Structure formats: structure tokens, C-alpha cells
N, CA and C atoms as an extended XYZ file, in Angstrom:
447
Properties=species:S:1:pos:R:3:atomname:S:1:resname:S:1:resid:I:1 pbc="F F F"
N        72.100       94.885      -15.396 N   MET     1
C        71.471       94.921      -14.084 CA  MET     1
C        70.551       93.719      -13.916 C   MET     1
N        70.561       93.195      -12.743 N   ASN     2
C        69.712       92.059      -12.414 CA  ASN     2
C        68.395       92.571      -11.855 C   ASN     2
N        67.291       92.236      -12.528 N   PHE     3
C        65.971       92.698      -12.097 CA  PHE     3
C        65.644       92.226      -10.689 C   PHE     3
N        66.117       91.008      -10.321 N   ALA     4
C        65.806       90.454       -8.997 CA  ALA     4
C        66.335       91.341       -7.877 C   ALA     4
N        67.414       92.083       -8.125 N   SER     5
C        67.965       92.935       -7.077 CA  SER     5
C        67.063       94.129       -6.780 C   SER     5
N        66.117       94.432       -7.702 N   PHE     6
C        65.189       95.544       -7.502 CA  PHE     6
C        63.839       95.078       -6.979 C   PHE     6
N        63.719       93.817       -6.680 N   SER     7
C        62.449       93.253       -6.238 CA  SER     7
C        61.982       93.905       -4.945 C   SER     7
N        60.701       94.306       -4.876 N   PRO     8
C        60.166       94.856       -3.628 CA  PRO     8
C        60.296       93.884       -2.454 C   PRO     8
N        60.309       92.586       -2.738 N   LEU     9
C        60.480       91.611       -1.653 CA  LEU     9
C        61.822       91.774       -0.972 C   LEU     9
N        62.837       92.211       -1.703 N   ARG    10
C        64.164       92.429       -1.119 CA  ARG    10
C        64.147       93.598       -0.129 C   ARG    10
N        63.221       94.522       -0.306 N   TRP    11
C        63.100       95.625        0.645 CA  TRP    11
C        62.473       95.139        1.940 C   TRP    11
N        61.533       94.217        1.814 N   ILE    12
C        60.845       93.678        2.994 CA  ILE    12
C        61.661       92.562        3.629 C   ILE    12
N        62.201       91.681        2.794 N   PHE    13
C        62.982       90.536        3.254 CA  PHE    13
C        64.376       90.594        2.628 C   PHE    13
N        65.279       91.369        3.198 N   PRO    14
C        66.620       91.460        2.599 CA  PRO    14
C        67.335       90.104        2.650 C   PRO    14
N        68.219       89.897        1.698 N   ALA    15
C        68.992       88.652        1.655 CA  ALA    15
C        69.870       88.550        2.895 C   ALA    15
N        69.888       87.361        3.484 N   VAL    16
C        70.726       87.121        4.656 CA  VAL    16
C        71.623       85.924        4.400 C   VAL    16
N        72.746       85.908        5.073 N   CYS    17
C        73.715       84.821        4.972 CA  CYS    17
C        73.094       83.544        5.515 C   CYS    17
N        73.239       82.450        4.801 N   GLU    18
C        72.694       81.166        5.236 CA  GLU    18
C        73.445       80.592        6.426 C   GLU    18
N        74.605       81.123        6.729 N   SER    19
C        75.370       80.620        7.863 CA  SER    19
C        75.166       81.472        9.117 C   SER    19
N        75.495       82.753        9.027 N   CYS    20
C        75.457       83.606       10.226 CA  CYS    20
C        74.190       84.449       10.335 C   CYS    20
N        73.370       84.458        9.286 N   ARG    21
C        72.092       85.187        9.235 CA  ARG    21
C        72.262       86.705        9.172 C   ARG    21
N        73.468       87.214        8.947 N   ASN    22
C        73.683       88.646        8.768 CA  ASN    22
C        73.241       89.051        7.362 C   ASN    22
N        72.816       90.304        7.172 N   PRO    23
C        72.416       90.761        5.831 CA  PRO    23
C        73.576       90.658        4.840 C   PRO    23
N        73.226       90.389        3.589 N   ILE    24
C        74.218       90.310        2.515 CA  ILE    24
C        74.029       91.532        1.626 C   ILE    24
N        75.103       92.244        1.381 N   SER    25
C        75.041       93.436        0.528 CA  SER    25
C        74.748       93.020       -0.916 C   SER    25
N        74.157       93.918       -1.703 N   PRO    26
C        73.915       93.602       -3.116 CA  PRO    26
C        75.205       93.237       -3.863 C   PRO    26
N        76.325       93.874       -3.508 N   GLU    27
C        77.598       93.563       -4.158 CA  GLU    27
C        78.034       92.129       -3.835 C   GLU    27
N        77.871       91.737       -2.573 N   GLN    28
C        78.253       90.387       -2.165 CA  GLN    28
C        77.328       89.347       -2.794 C   GLN    28
N        76.057       89.699       -2.964 N   GLN    29
C        75.118       88.760       -3.583 CA  GLN    29
C        75.549       88.390       -4.994 C   GLN    29
N        76.196       89.318       -5.695 N   LYS    30
C        76.673       89.025       -7.049 CA  LYS    30
C        77.828       88.036       -7.015 C   LYS    30
N        78.688       88.119       -5.987 N   LYS    31
C        79.834       87.215       -5.864 CA  LYS    31
C        79.424       85.866       -5.302 C   LYS    31
N        78.662       85.895       -4.230 N   SER    32
C        78.236       84.688       -3.527 CA  SER    32
C        76.829       84.949       -3.004 C   SER    32
N        75.800       84.532       -3.746 N   PRO    33
C        74.432       84.941       -3.415 CA  PRO    33
C        73.876       84.409       -2.096 C   PRO    33
N        74.544       83.488       -1.451 N   PHE    34
C        73.959       82.870       -0.265 CA  PHE    34
C        74.759       83.074        1.010 C   PHE    34
N        75.988       83.561        0.883 N   LEU    35
C        76.857       83.712        2.049 CA  LEU    35
C        77.443       85.112        2.103 C   LEU    35
N        77.593       85.635        3.323 N   CYS    36
C        78.276       86.914        3.481 CA  CYS    36
C        79.760       86.701        3.177 C   CYS    36
N        80.465       87.793        3.028 N   GLU    37
C        81.885       87.701        2.669 CA  GLU    37
C        82.685       86.940        3.724 C   GLU    37
N        82.411       87.204        5.004 N   ASP    38
C        83.155       86.525        6.079 CA  ASP    38
C        82.931       85.016        6.042 C   ASP    38
N        81.681       84.588        5.888 N   CYS    39
C        81.387       83.146        5.865 CA  CYS    39
C        81.896       82.499        4.584 C   CYS    39
N        81.811       83.213        3.475 N   HIS    40
C        82.321       82.672        2.214 CA  HIS    40
C        83.819       82.386        2.321 C   HIS    40
N        84.545       83.245        3.021 N   HIS    41
C        85.991       83.046        3.183 CA  HIS    41
C        86.306       81.872        4.115 C   HIS    41
N        85.321       81.414        4.886 N   LEU    42
C        85.542       80.267        5.770 CA  LEU    42
C        85.410       78.928        5.046 C   LEU    42
N        84.866       78.942        3.825 N   LEU    43
C        84.775       77.708        3.037 CA  LEU    43
C        86.172       77.314        2.590 C   LEU    43
N        86.471       76.028        2.703 N   LEU    44
C        87.797       75.528        2.341 CA  LEU    44
C        87.709       74.731        1.044 C   LEU    44
N        88.135       75.321       -0.072 N   PRO    45
C        88.072       74.584       -1.334 CA  PRO    45
C        88.996       73.369       -1.316 C   PRO    45
N        88.608       72.340       -2.040 N   VAL    46
C        89.458       71.163       -2.195 CA  VAL    46
C        90.528       71.524       -3.221 C   VAL    46
N        91.774       71.494       -2.761 N   VAL    47
C        92.914       71.805       -3.624 CA  VAL    47
C        93.955       70.704       -3.438 C   VAL    47
N        94.838       70.516       -4.417 N   PRO    48
C        95.881       69.504       -4.256 CA  PRO    48
C        96.722       69.777       -3.018 C   PRO    48
N        97.247       68.729       -2.418 N   PRO    49
C        97.223       67.340       -2.879 CA  PRO    49
C        95.969       66.606       -2.407 C   PRO    49
N        95.430       65.789       -3.297 N   PHE    50
C        94.294       64.929       -2.971 CA  PHE    50
C        94.418       63.647       -3.776 C   PHE    50
N        93.702       62.614       -3.334 N   CYS    51
C        93.719       61.326       -4.027 CA  CYS    51
C        93.140       61.504       -5.424 C   CYS    51
N        93.826       60.963       -6.416 N   LEU    52
C        93.378       61.079       -7.804 CA  LEU    52
C        92.125       60.272       -8.093 C   LEU    52
N        91.750       59.363       -7.186 N   VAL    53
C        90.576       58.530       -7.412 CA  VAL    53
C        89.386       59.013       -6.594 C   VAL    53
N        89.519       59.052       -5.276 N   CYS    54
C        88.371       59.379       -4.425 CA  CYS    54
C        88.289       60.851       -4.056 C   CYS    54
N        89.354       61.606       -4.274 N   GLY    55
C        89.345       63.027       -3.957 CA  GLY    55
C        89.663       63.369       -2.517 C   GLY    55
N        89.990       62.356       -1.701 N   GLN    56
C        90.336       62.597       -0.302 CA  GLN    56
C        91.539       63.539       -0.226 C   GLN    56
N        91.410       64.580        0.594 N   VAL    57
C        92.475       65.577        0.713 CA  VAL    57
C        93.595       65.035        1.592 C   VAL    57
N        94.835       65.220        1.139 N   PHE    58
C        96.009       64.852        1.928 CA  PHE    58
C        96.495       66.074        2.690 C   PHE    58
N        97.039       65.866        3.850 N   SER    59
C        97.665       66.959        4.606 CA  SER    59
C        99.137       67.018        4.239 C   SER    59
N        99.688       68.197        4.252 N   GLY    60
C       101.118       68.347        3.992 CA  GLY    60
C       101.444       68.437        2.520 C   GLY    60
N       102.698       68.183        2.216 N   GLU    61
C       103.211       68.299        0.853 CA  GLU    61
C       103.475       66.908        0.281 C   GLU    61
N       103.185       66.728       -0.978 N   LEU    62
C       103.504       65.485       -1.677 CA  LEU    62
C       104.279       65.840       -2.941 C   LEU    62
N       105.278       65.041       -3.291 N   PRO    63
C       106.057       65.351       -4.491 CA  PRO    63
C       105.229       65.235       -5.771 C   PRO    63
N       104.222       64.361       -5.756 N   SER    64
C       103.353       64.215       -6.925 CA  SER    64
C       101.980       63.741       -6.459 C   SER    64
N       101.000       63.962       -7.303 N   LEU    65
C        99.657       63.500       -6.971 CA  LEU    65
C        99.626       61.976       -7.066 C   LEU    65
N        98.864       61.350       -6.172 N   SER    66
C        98.818       59.895       -6.167 CA  SER    66
C        97.482       59.429       -5.606 C   SER    66
N        97.407       58.125       -5.392 N   ARG    67
C        96.218       57.517       -4.806 CA  ARG    67
C        96.408       57.385       -3.304 C   ARG    67
N        95.289       57.463       -2.577 N   CYS    68
C        95.358       57.264       -1.129 CA  CYS    68
C        95.463       55.767       -0.823 C   CYS    68
N        95.722       55.434        0.419 N   GLY    69
C        95.852       54.036        0.821 CA  GLY    69
C        94.583       53.240        0.593 C   GLY    69
N        93.424       53.879        0.677 N   ASN    70
C        92.155       53.192        0.475 CA  ASN    70
C        91.926       52.839       -0.997 C   ASN    70
N        92.426       53.646       -1.914 N   CYS    71
C        92.189       53.439       -3.345 CA  CYS    71
C        93.355       52.779       -4.071 C   CYS    71
N        94.514       52.707       -3.431 N   ALA    72
C        95.746       52.279       -4.102 CA  ALA    72
C        95.629       50.929       -4.789 C   ALA    72
N        95.009       49.959       -4.148 N   ASP    73
C        94.971       48.612       -4.726 CA  ASP    73
C        93.560       48.189       -5.129 C   ASP    73
N        92.699       49.136       -5.368 N   ARG    74
C        91.307       48.824       -5.727 CA  ARG    74
C        91.033       49.189       -7.182 C   ARG    74
N        90.183       48.411       -7.801 N   THR    75
C        89.672       48.734       -9.127 CA  THR    75
C        88.245       49.199       -8.937 C   THR    75
N        87.982       50.440       -9.327 N   LEU    76
C        86.660       51.027       -9.125 CA  LEU    76
C        85.956       51.223      -10.460 C   LEU    76
N        84.661       51.353      -10.416 N   GLY    77
C        83.859       51.532      -11.625 CA  GLY    77
C        83.714       52.982      -12.059 C   GLY    77
N        84.509       53.869      -11.475 N   VAL    78
C        84.476       55.288      -11.847 CA  VAL    78
C        85.899       55.751      -12.119 C   VAL    78
N        86.016       56.792      -12.918 N   ASP    79
C        87.342       57.349      -13.189 CA  ASP    79
C        87.861       58.114      -11.984 C   ASP    79
N        87.013       58.938      -11.394 N   PHE    80
C        87.396       59.674      -10.208 CA  PHE    80
C        86.167       60.325       -9.587 C   PHE    80
N        86.341       60.729       -8.350 N   ALA    81
C        85.320       61.495       -7.631 CA  ALA    81
C        86.003       62.738       -7.086 C   ALA    81
N        85.248       63.800       -6.980 N   MET    82
C        85.838       65.000       -6.411 CA  MET    82
C        84.762       65.885       -5.814 C   MET    82
N        85.174       66.641       -4.818 N   GLY    83
C        84.277       67.587       -4.188 CA  GLY    83
C        84.754       69.001       -4.448 C   GLY    83
N        83.877       69.942       -4.188 N   ALA    84
C        84.228       71.346       -4.387 CA  ALA    84
C        84.885       71.934       -3.146 C   ALA    84
N        84.318       71.589       -1.981 N   TYR    85
C        84.799       72.156       -0.726 CA  TYR    85
C        84.963       71.053        0.305 C   TYR    85
N        85.872       71.277        1.245 N   ARG    86
C        86.082       70.323        2.329 CA  ARG    86
C        84.882       70.343        3.254 C   ARG    86
N        84.560       69.205        3.805 N   SER    87
C        83.423       69.074        4.715 CA  SER    87
C        83.852       69.452        6.127 C   SER    87
N        84.080       70.756        6.314 N   GLU    88
C        84.528       71.276        7.600 CA  GLU    88
C        83.839       72.609        7.864 C   GLU    88
N        83.696       72.958        9.128 N   GLY    89
C        83.213       74.278        9.521 CA  GLY    89
C        81.865       74.644        8.931 C   GLY    89
N        81.822       75.809        8.273 N   VAL    90
C        80.578       76.343        7.711 CA  VAL    90
C        79.979       75.371        6.704 C   VAL    90
N        80.803       74.803        5.825 N   MET    91
C        80.281       73.889        4.803 CA  MET    91
C        79.647       72.663        5.445 C   MET    91
N        80.284       72.095        6.436 N   ARG    92
C        79.741       70.909        7.104 CA  ARG    92
C        78.412       71.246        7.784 C   ARG    92
N        78.347       72.389        8.452 N   GLU    93
C        77.107       72.805        9.109 CA  GLU    93
C        75.976       72.940        8.085 C   GLU    93
N        76.265       73.583        6.960 N   LEU    94
C        75.250       73.764        5.922 CA  LEU    94
C        74.816       72.429        5.319 C   LEU    94
N        75.770       71.535        5.087 N   MET    95
C        75.422       70.214        4.545 CA  MET    95
C        74.524       69.444        5.505 C   MET    95
N        74.840       69.514        6.783 N   HIS    96
C        74.019       68.809        7.773 CA  HIS    96
C        72.621       69.400        7.858 C   HIS    96
N        72.504       70.706        7.787 N   ARG    97
C        71.182       71.331        7.794 CA  ARG    97
C        70.382       70.882        6.579 C   ARG    97
N        71.042       70.812        5.435 N   PHE    98
C        70.379       70.382        4.199 CA  PHE    98
C        69.934       68.924        4.290 C   PHE    98
N        70.855       68.059        4.694 N   LYS    99
C        70.574       66.628        4.701 CA  LYS    99
C        69.660       66.179        5.833 C   LYS    99
N        69.867       66.711        7.027 N   TYR   100
C        69.188       66.163        8.198 CA  TYR   100
C        68.084       67.048        8.761 C   TYR   100
N        68.052       68.322        8.386 N   SER   101
C        67.020       69.215        8.910 CA  SER   101
C        66.015       69.617        7.840 C   SER   101
N        66.131       69.036        6.670 N   GLY   102
C        65.157       69.291        5.612 CA  GLY   102
C        65.193       70.691        5.039 C   GLY   102
N        66.311       71.401        5.167 N   GLU   103
C        66.410       72.755        4.634 CA  GLU   103
C        66.780       72.690        3.152 C   GLU   103
N        65.810       72.222        2.353 N   VAL   104
C        66.063       71.968        0.937 CA  VAL   104
C        66.338       73.243        0.148 C   VAL   104
N        66.011       74.411        0.693 N   HIS   105
C        66.331       75.668        0.001 CA  HIS   105
C        67.841       75.839       -0.163 C   HIS   105
N        68.643       75.116        0.638 N   LEU   106
C        70.099       75.193        0.523 CA  LEU   106
C        70.623       74.528       -0.743 C   LEU   106
N        69.763       73.818       -1.463 N   ALA   107
C        70.183       73.172       -2.707 CA  ALA   107
C        70.742       74.201       -3.688 C   ALA   107
N        70.180       75.384       -3.717 N   ARG   108
C        70.681       76.439       -4.619 CA  ARG   108
C        72.098       76.842       -4.231 C   ARG   108
N        72.372       76.931       -2.946 N   LEU   109
C        73.715       77.265       -2.489 CA  LEU   109
C        74.707       76.189       -2.934 C   LEU   109
N        74.341       74.925       -2.756 N   PHE   110
C        75.253       73.845       -3.140 CA  PHE   110
C        75.425       73.765       -4.653 C   PHE   110
N        74.392       74.119       -5.391 N   GLY   111
C        74.525       74.179       -6.845 CA  GLY   111
C        75.548       75.216       -7.267 C   GLY   111
N        75.524       76.370       -6.594 N   SER   112
C        76.508       77.409       -6.932 CA  SER   112
C        77.913       76.976       -6.520 C   SER   112
N        78.035       76.237       -5.426 N   CYS   113
C        79.346       75.717       -5.010 CA  CYS   113
C        79.842       74.647       -5.985 C   CYS   113
N        78.933       73.827       -6.468 N   LEU   114
C        79.308       72.764       -7.396 CA  LEU   114
C        79.838       73.333       -8.709 C   LEU   114
N        79.349       74.493       -9.091 N   GLN   115
C        79.798       75.102      -10.346 CA  GLN   115
C        81.314       75.277      -10.359 C   GLN   115
N        81.896       75.582       -9.198 N   ARG   116
C        83.354       75.732       -9.090 CA  ARG   116
C        84.053       74.447       -9.512 C   ARG   116
N        83.530       73.315       -9.088 N   THR   117
C        84.137       72.035       -9.422 CA  THR   117
C        83.958       71.716      -10.904 C   THR   117
N        82.793       72.009      -11.436 N   LEU   118
C        82.544       71.711      -12.849 CA  LEU   118
C        83.446       72.542      -13.763 C   LEU   118
N        83.900       73.691      -13.279 N   ASN   119
C        84.810       74.539      -14.051 CA  ASN   119
C        86.275       74.207      -13.781 C   ASN   119
N        86.531       73.192      -12.985 N   SER   120
C        87.875       72.829      -12.572 CA  SER   120
C        88.717       72.312      -13.736 C   SER   120
N        90.029       72.532      -13.632 N   GLU   121
C        90.966       72.005      -14.625 CA  GLU   121
C        90.919       70.486      -14.694 C   GLU   121
N        90.554       69.856      -13.594 N   ARG   122
C        90.550       68.392      -13.545 CA  ARG   122
C        89.587       67.807      -14.567 C   ARG   122
N        88.501       68.520      -14.846 N   PHE   123
C        87.567       68.035      -15.856 CA  PHE   123
C        88.110       68.267      -17.256 C   PHE   123
N        88.972       69.281      -17.407 N   GLY   124
C        89.594       69.550      -18.699 CA  GLY   124
C        88.574       69.769      -19.797 C   GLY   124
N        88.962       69.421      -21.007 N   ASP   125
C        88.066       69.611      -22.146 CA  ASP   125
C        87.429       68.299      -22.598 C   ASP   125
N        87.504       67.269      -21.762 N   LYS   126
C        86.887       65.985      -22.099 CA  LYS   126
C        85.388       66.058      -21.851 C   LYS   126
N        84.657       65.155      -22.476 N   ASP   127
C        83.221       65.044      -22.237 CA  ASP   127
C        82.999       64.033      -21.123 C   ASP   127
N        82.747       64.543      -19.925 N   TRP   128
C        82.521       63.686      -18.772 CA  TRP   128
C        81.031       63.554      -18.501 C   TRP   128
N        80.672       62.457      -17.910 N   ILE   129
C        79.311       62.273      -17.430 CA  ILE   129
C        79.367       62.428      -15.920 C   ILE   129
N        78.627       63.379      -15.405 N   VAL   130
C        78.585       63.610      -13.967 CA  VAL   130
C        77.381       62.852      -13.424 C   VAL   130
N        77.637       61.974      -12.464 N   VAL   131
C        76.592       61.117      -11.924 CA  VAL   131
C        76.456       61.348      -10.425 C   VAL   131
N        75.254       61.695       -9.959 N   PRO   132
C        75.075       61.841       -8.506 CA  PRO   132
C        75.121       60.475       -7.833 C   PRO   132
N        75.600       60.451       -6.617 N   VAL   133
C        75.625       59.207       -5.857 CA  VAL   133
C        74.218       58.958       -5.339 C   VAL   133
N        73.620       57.830       -5.694 N   PRO   134
C        72.239       57.591       -5.266 CA  PRO   134
C        72.134       57.408       -3.754 C   PRO   134
N        71.005       57.781       -3.231 N   LEU   135
C        70.732       57.661       -1.810 CA  LEU   135
C        70.117       56.296       -1.538 C   LEU   135
N        70.565       55.642       -0.485 N   HIS   136
C        70.009       54.355       -0.102 CA  HIS   136
C        68.519       54.527        0.214 C   HIS   136
N        67.676       53.569       -0.177 N   PRO   137
C        66.234       53.688        0.069 CA  PRO   137
C        65.877       53.954        1.543 C   PRO   137
N        66.643       53.366        2.466 N   LYS   138
C        66.370       53.613        3.890 CA  LYS   138
C        66.588       55.082        4.231 C   LYS   138
N        67.689       55.660        3.733 N   ARG   139
C        67.972       57.079        3.986 CA  ARG   139
C        66.905       57.964        3.329 C   ARG   139
N        66.443       57.551        2.146 N   PHE   140
C        65.393       58.311        1.467 CA  PHE   140
C        64.132       58.355        2.332 C   PHE   140
N        63.768       57.231        2.912 N   ARG   141
C        62.583       57.194        3.788 CA  ARG   141
C        62.779       58.073        5.015 C   ARG   141
N        64.000       58.083        5.578 N   GLU   142
C        64.268       58.892        6.765 CA  GLU   142
C        64.218       60.385        6.464 C   GLU   142
N        64.794       60.792        5.326 N   ARG   143
C        64.904       62.216        5.001 CA  ARG   143
C        63.725       62.757        4.222 C   ARG   143
N        63.090       61.889        3.433 N   GLY   144
C        61.957       62.327        2.640 CA  GLY   144
C        62.320       62.950        1.310 C   GLY   144
N        63.591       63.001        0.984 N   PHE   145
C        64.054       63.527       -0.297 CA  PHE   145
C        65.450       62.984       -0.559 C   PHE   145
N        65.857       63.048       -1.837 N   ASN   146
C        67.195       62.600       -2.246 CA  ASN   146
C        68.027       63.833       -2.557 C   ASN   146
N        69.009       64.141       -1.720 N   GLN   147
C        69.794       65.355       -1.903 CA  GLN   147
C        70.633       65.340       -3.161 C   GLN   147
N        70.893       64.182       -3.747 N   SER   148
C        71.716       64.137       -4.960 CA  SER   148
C        70.869       64.224       -6.223 C   SER   148
N        69.574       64.127       -6.088 N   GLY   149
C        68.704       64.095       -7.270 CA  GLY   149
C        68.180       65.403       -7.717 C   GLY   149
């Protein structure tokens, strides 16, 4: 049992979905602590086919995984990049609130989403170094925080 689920604060301030603001049941909190079941199902995970270098999602069917037109003839200083979820719908709204509205409490939600990617087969059993993309100093001044740090 999770002691936090018995917190008196939960009686006064029940957990609500970060997207639709509806209450989240204790059972749903165990599966997805920040989103109700309906909103969680609206998240679109990044699944093949996607570019093996930048992670850009391709539409349709491809006979094999490959590089996108942007990465095909480039030599990059990274092995690959990948995201957990597509930047559409609920996920895009939440990212924009986090980045542009200063809702830094959403960092916990994105951390839980990132865990899916870190457990991905693409990482395999190799020892990878995960590096956040640094924020440009101008953007840091505008936002007041670095969302990747």
C-alpha cells in the first residue's frame, strides 16, 4: 500500500487530471498518476515507423526502418534521438503549458512519460548516456527555467 494514497490532503484536495481537471480514481493514479484514463488514452506513443536518427514519425507503412530525408545525408554527433509520445493533442497542450506558462509541476508527469522511453527496446542492454538538449540562453531568460535540466 502506498502511504501517500491515505494522506489527509487527498481528502481535501483529491487528485485531478492535468488535462481535463476531472478527479482521478486511486486505481487510475497507480497506472497514470497525473492523467485520467480517458486523457491517458489520448496520448499517442511514438511507435515504428520512425527515423532511426532523429525519431521523426513516418506516416503509413515502410518495408524497413530507415532515415528520414532530413537525416539521410547528414553526419550527426549523436547516435539517435527519440521521444516517448507524439507532440499532438493532450501531450502538446501539456508541453506548451509546461514550457510557456511556467507550470513546472508538470515535470513529474513528463518524467513518468519519459520512463516509457527509457524502458524501450531501442535502448536495449547497452550502456547509453542520456543527454538533455540544452536550452538557448535567450529562451532561458524568457522562460526563467530550463525544462531539460
